[in-house]
Legacy VTK file of the C-alpha trace (Angstrom):
# vtk DataFile Version 3.0
C-alpha trace
ASCII
DATASET POLYDATA
POINTS 288 float
0.324 43.533 89.126
-0.133 45.152 92.547
-3.536 46.433 91.395
-4.572 42.913 90.399
-3.410 41.418 93.715
-5.168 44.119 95.727
-8.310 43.612 93.653
-8.260 39.854 94.236
-7.648 40.381 97.957
-10.586 42.796 98.170
-12.953 40.360 96.440
-11.662 37.410 98.489
-12.221 39.313 101.741
-15.705 40.423 100.684
-16.909 37.125 99.195
-14.516 34.354 100.348
-16.735 31.362 99.558
-17.706 32.555 96.086
-14.108 33.550 95.341
-12.805 30.095 96.313
-15.495 28.245 94.341
-14.781 30.177 91.143
-11.127 31.229 91.206
-9.552 28.054 92.630
-10.834 25.664 89.894
-10.096 28.254 87.194
-6.505 28.850 88.369
-5.729 25.148 88.867
-7.284 24.344 85.490
-5.160 27.040 83.857
-1.975 25.443 85.210
-2.995 21.898 84.222
-4.251 22.800 80.742
-1.283 25.087 80.113
1.165 22.378 81.176
-0.411 19.774 78.892
-0.649 22.145 75.907
2.896 23.500 76.157
4.347 20.038 76.797
2.500 18.563 73.804
3.400 21.445 71.507
7.066 21.327 72.465
7.629 17.575 72.425
5.430 16.542 69.493
5.786 19.515 67.162
8.485 22.121 67.846
11.410 19.960 69.011
11.028 17.422 66.142
11.365 20.397 63.753
14.619 21.455 65.419
16.327 18.172 66.337
16.473 14.682 64.902
13.745 12.628 66.680
16.129 9.656 66.659
19.058 11.640 67.990
20.512 11.674 71.489
19.678 15.326 72.168
16.002 14.738 71.442
15.933 11.863 73.943
17.667 14.032 76.553
15.108 16.762 75.886
12.330 14.255 76.639
13.937 13.346 79.957
14.331 17.008 80.906
10.728 17.797 79.944
9.351 14.869 81.964
11.525 15.864 84.937
10.163 19.427 84.819
6.525 18.324 84.518
6.972 15.795 87.330
8.383 18.442 89.668
5.930 21.139 88.638
2.828 19.000 89.197
4.355 17.030 92.091
5.202 20.171 94.056
1.822 21.671 93.216
0.036 18.588 94.588
2.298 18.341 97.642
1.744 22.021 98.377
-2.027 21.522 98.332
-1.971 18.411 100.533
0.583 19.624 103.095
-1.198 21.510 105.853
0.319 24.529 107.575
-2.721 25.059 109.808
-2.090 25.760 113.466
-4.479 22.893 114.216
-2.126 20.500 112.367
0.256 20.785 115.334
0.216 18.070 118.003
-2.376 18.884 120.669
0.257 19.700 123.261
1.934 22.225 120.895
-1.325 24.082 120.201
-1.084 25.514 123.704
1.877 27.755 124.555
4.124 27.013 127.484
3.996 29.617 130.272
7.296 31.192 129.176
6.066 31.490 125.565
2.501 32.620 126.183
3.305 36.338 126.037
4.688 35.848 122.493
1.502 34.285 121.141
-1.481 36.377 120.056
-5.217 35.824 120.140
-7.162 35.172 116.909
-10.683 36.643 117.058
-11.865 34.293 114.290
-10.502 31.027 115.705
-11.008 32.132 119.325
-7.643 30.751 120.390
-4.044 31.749 120.983
-1.802 31.235 117.950
2.013 31.207 117.589
4.135 34.149 116.398
3.926 34.816 112.621
0.634 32.876 112.413
-2.303 34.694 110.848
-5.881 33.913 109.936
-6.977 33.218 106.349
-10.610 33.913 105.484
-10.507 31.512 102.546
-9.021 28.612 104.525
-11.049 29.620 107.615
-8.145 28.928 109.971
-4.841 30.304 111.210
-1.701 29.366 109.266
1.776 28.859 110.720
4.126 31.564 109.374
1.478 32.510 106.844
2.945 33.866 103.608
-0.131 34.246 101.389
-3.064 32.338 99.913
-2.182 30.770 96.554
-5.033 30.337 94.066
-2.937 27.988 91.903
-2.662 25.427 94.698
-5.982 26.323 96.383
-4.371 26.605 99.796
-2.445 28.916 102.074
1.332 28.945 101.831
2.911 28.658 105.242
5.580 27.004 107.355
5.064 23.392 106.261
4.362 23.752 102.539
6.434 26.775 101.525
9.145 24.507 100.101
6.684 22.952 97.641
5.247 26.308 96.589
8.697 27.770 95.911
9.823 24.875 93.707
6.428 24.744 91.991
6.923 28.380 91.002
10.552 27.780 90.038
9.702 24.847 87.767
6.879 26.836 86.215
9.448 29.479 85.278
12.032 26.936 84.067
9.483 25.093 81.924
7.964 28.205 80.373
11.422 29.722 79.757
12.705 26.607 77.976
9.510 26.472 75.941
9.979 30.107 74.942
13.614 29.430 74.060
12.662 26.613 71.661
10.039 28.870 70.047
12.700 31.500 69.428
15.194 28.860 68.238
12.661 27.574 65.707
12.076 31.113 64.486
15.797 31.761 64.034
16.634 28.570 62.123
13.520 28.427 59.942
13.486 31.251 57.392
10.055 30.339 56.039
8.561 30.338 59.501
10.362 33.572 60.316
8.776 35.248 57.326
5.329 34.155 58.447
5.619 35.188 62.088
3.428 37.984 63.397
4.820 41.491 63.800
4.263 42.970 67.248
4.191 46.775 67.260
5.045 47.459 70.890
4.674 51.235 70.477
0.912 50.995 69.890
0.463 47.532 71.451
-1.147 46.288 68.219
-0.648 42.778 66.837
-0.528 42.770 63.013
-0.706 39.333 61.417
0.175 38.872 57.762
-1.773 36.406 55.619
-0.180 33.211 56.882
-0.927 29.545 57.342
-2.980 28.116 60.212
0.182 26.432 61.487
2.004 29.758 61.816
-1.024 31.399 63.437
-1.131 28.640 66.059
2.580 29.094 66.749
2.112 32.858 67.004
-0.641 32.451 69.575
1.315 29.900 71.589
4.395 32.147 71.448
2.446 35.083 72.906
0.901 32.928 75.646
4.368 31.552 76.356
5.640 35.058 77.049
2.874 35.610 79.604
3.553 32.145 81.054
7.125 33.304 81.765
6.082 36.642 83.236
3.714 35.216 85.879
6.191 32.963 87.754
8.912 35.575 87.272
6.791 38.108 89.172
5.920 35.519 91.820
9.602 34.683 92.350
10.365 38.395 92.438
8.463 38.458 95.736
9.488 35.043 97.048
13.255 35.217 96.586
13.595 38.300 98.846
11.243 36.627 101.346
13.434 33.529 101.347
16.643 35.537 101.532
15.456 37.650 104.482
13.219 35.094 106.248
10.129 37.231 105.849
6.748 36.838 104.103
4.844 38.208 101.126
2.966 40.752 103.250
5.893 41.637 105.554
8.782 42.062 103.130
10.120 45.035 105.106
10.340 43.022 108.326
13.985 42.050 108.948
13.570 40.862 112.550
13.744 37.125 111.727
16.696 37.290 109.336
19.291 34.725 110.483
21.521 34.788 107.421
21.061 33.109 104.055
22.012 29.550 105.074
19.825 29.397 108.180
16.954 31.166 106.421
17.106 28.668 103.566
17.066 25.723 105.977
14.122 27.241 107.840
12.116 27.255 104.608
13.404 24.155 102.803
14.372 21.863 105.671
17.587 20.051 106.523
18.120 18.737 102.968
18.234 22.274 101.583
18.910 22.403 97.836
18.339 18.646 97.497
14.607 19.411 97.648
14.987 20.924 94.168
15.190 17.444 92.639
11.932 15.964 93.911
8.946 16.800 96.116
9.281 13.263 97.531
12.660 13.951 99.169
12.144 14.097 102.922
13.525 17.297 104.409
12.510 17.836 108.047
12.118 21.472 109.052
14.248 22.688 111.981
11.176 23.348 114.175
7.380 23.069 114.142
6.650 26.707 113.298
5.801 27.918 116.795
9.224 29.211 117.841
11.050 31.796 115.762
14.427 33.231 116.631
14.904 36.914 115.972
18.145 38.676 115.133
20.986 38.148 117.628
20.415 41.634 119.018
16.760 40.812 119.701
15.023 38.359 121.965
14.198 34.768 121.018
10.689 34.052 119.805
LINES 1 289
288 0 1 2 3 4 5 6 7 8 9 10 11 12 13 14 15 16 17 18 19 20 21 22 23 24 25 26 27 28 29 30 31 32 33 34 35 36 37 38 39 40 41 42 43 44 45 46 47 48 49 50 51 52 53 54 55 56 57 58 59 60 61 62 63 64 65 66 67 68 69 70 71 72 73 74 75 76 77 78 79 80 81 82 83 84 85 86 87 88 89 90 91 92 93 94 95 96 97 98 99 100 101 102 103 104 105 106 107 108 109 110 111 112 113 114 115 116 117 118 119 120 121 122 123 124 125 126 127 128 129 130 131 132 133 134 135 136 137 138 139 140 141 142 143 144 145 146 147 148 149 150 151 152 153 154 155 156 157 158 159 160 161 162 163 164 165 166 167 168 169 170 171 172 173 174 175 176 177 178 179 180 181 182 183 184 185 186 187 188 189 190 191 192 193 194 195 196 197 198 199 200 201 202 203 204 205 206 207 208 209 210 211 212 213 214 215 216 217 218 219 220 221 222 223 224 225 226 227 228 229 230 231 232 233 234 235 236 237 238 239 240 241 242 243 244 245 246 247 248 249 250 251 252 253 254 255 256 257 258 259 260 261 262 263 264 265 266 267 268 269 270 271 272 273 274 275 276 277 278 279 280 281 282 283 284 285 286 287
């Protein structure tokens, strides 16, 4: 995974325009197509085989599925449209006060002073407030203002793919005929051996394998983001503990005053405690 990320970063730095024109549409398309396919497969094929379509549980499952898709796509869209650019600040906040000027640093690309924790992105062609990383799945940089949406987008991607995988496994366990037709995965040699089976079982096998990978991707992403959230750091500065203010204050700094309420909808207003130009360090350090 690190090799892939370093490879993408190398290509993006070398050919930013070409990278954005090719990778952004492909990554966004992958999320949209994958969401539609998994949702359709689960709700119109797998769940009706497990539960009574007229039963209460099936109706609850529909509500849960729609809630997940709404939050996944809603947070993805909100993340893309919410700017964390330094230039999104009010004009008077784009210039440091005399007592803060020594804390700001000069960006050679933008030819301007930028706040602490702000860094330039070659793909976005601007400096980003508390820049975390550039996300190809939302085609934008993740920073101070849109981190909340990115985190919940990733979380709902994991929840949705995990529940989809769980129903696949449930179907396999309760259906003996289907179990007998499922593919055998020899992990030792990483070879997939498929018995002579029906087209229906083949399709389920393929979707099951893709579902596993769909769980792994957000799981890896959250593996980086949860420590960043816990320690008030970023993807590229995970070892930096200087801004850690404790779990509660760190969470509010990322999610806003509503905190965990933002889990339920990207439309819930949750003002951030500051505009991203002033960051307090540990009590033993100075205030930034």
